[in-house]
C-alpha positions in Angstrom: 12.5 -5.4 1.5 10.8 -2.5 2.3 7.1 -3.5 3.6 5.2 0.2 3.7 1.7 0.4 5.7 -0.2 3.0 5.2 -3.9 3.5 7.3 -6.1 5.9 6.6 -9.9 6.9 7.2 -12.2 7.5 4.0 -15.6 9.3 5.5 -18.3 8.0 3.8 -19.1 10.6 0.6 -15.9 10.5 -0.7 -15.6 6.2 -0.5 -16.7 6.0 -4.4 -13.6 8.4 -5.7 -11.7 6.8 -3.6 -11.9 3.6 -4.5 -11.5 4.5 -8.2 -8.3 6.5 -7.6 -6.9 4.0 -4.5 -7.4 1.0 -7.6 -5.8 2.6 -10.5 -2.6 3.4 -8.1 -2.8 0.1 -7.5 -2.4 -1.7 -10.5 -0.1 1.7 -11.4 1.8 0.6 -8.9 2.3 -3.3 -9.1 4.0 -2.5 -13.5 6.8 -0.8 -10.9 9.5 -2.7 -11.1 11.0 -4.2 -8.2 7.2 -3.7 -6.5 6.5 -7.4 -5.2 3.0 -6.2 -4.5 0.7 -3.4 -3.5 -3.4 -3.0 -2.2 -5.6 -1.9 -0.3 -8.4 -3.4 1.8 -11.1 -2.1 4.4 -10.4 -2.7 8.0 -13.5 -4.5 8.8 -13.6 -3.3 12.4 -13.5 0.4 11.9 -15.7 2.1 8.9 -14.5 4.1 6.8 -11.1 2.8 7.6 -7.9 2.0 4.5 -4.6 -0.1 4.9 -2.6 0.1 2.3 0.5 -2.3 1.7 3.6 -2.2 -0.6 6.4 -4.4 -1.1 8.9 -2.9 -2.4 12.5 -5.6 -3.6 14.7 -2.4 -1.4 14.4 1.5 -1.7 15.9 2.3 -5.4 12.5 0.3 -6.1 10.9 2.5 -3.7 12.6 6.6 -4.3 11.4 5.5 -8.5 8.2 4.6 -7.2 7.9 8.6 -5.6 9.2 9.6 -9.2 6.5 8.5 -10.6 4.1 10.7 -12.5 1.5 8.5 -11.2 2.6 8.4 -7.6 2.3 12.5 -7.4 -1.3 12.4 -9.1 -2.8 9.4 -6.8 -0.8 12.3 -3.9 -2.8 15.1 -5.7 -6.2 13.4 -5.6 -5.7 11.7 -1.9 -5.3 15.7 -0.3 -9.2 16.3 -0.9 -10.4 12.4 0.4 -8.9 11.9 3.6 -10.7 13.4 7.2 -7.5 13.1 8.7 -3.3 12.6 7.8 -1.9 9.7 6.5 0.0 7.7 9.0 2.4 5.7 6.7 4.5 3.4 7.9 8.6 2.1 6.8 9.8 -1.1 7.4 12.7 -2.7 6.2 12.5 -7.0 6.9 15.4 -8.8 6.3 13.7 -12.3 5.4 10.1 -13.7 5.8 8.9 -17.0 6.0 5.8 -18.2 5.4 3.4 -20.5 8.0 3.0 -23.7 6.2 0.3 -26.1 8.5 2.8 -29.2 7.9 6.4 -28.2 8.4 5.6 -24.6 10.4 7.3 -21.7 9.1 9.4 -22.3 6.2 11.1 -19.7 3.9 9.7 -17.4 1.7 11.5 -18.6 -1.6 
């Protein structure tokens, strides 16, 4: 699995438009084959900061995502909304575990 984290700063005056384009991007991306999750979250400790969290089955799915028209439109829209460069990291994971209060860490199936 590939986990993508993207951190962005969105000045208050661009908040409403950012929410529109980010929500559309999340919805369109989750409909893609190979996408296990795509969400954006507000950072509760840093106003105007948001974090995207994406889950992709593999590099092929991620590369197909980059070729989508909605991805290009989103990237273009972001250029005028951000207060600085985005910080995007790609993490490759071999396995995942879930915390089960009764059993501790258990593999995700």
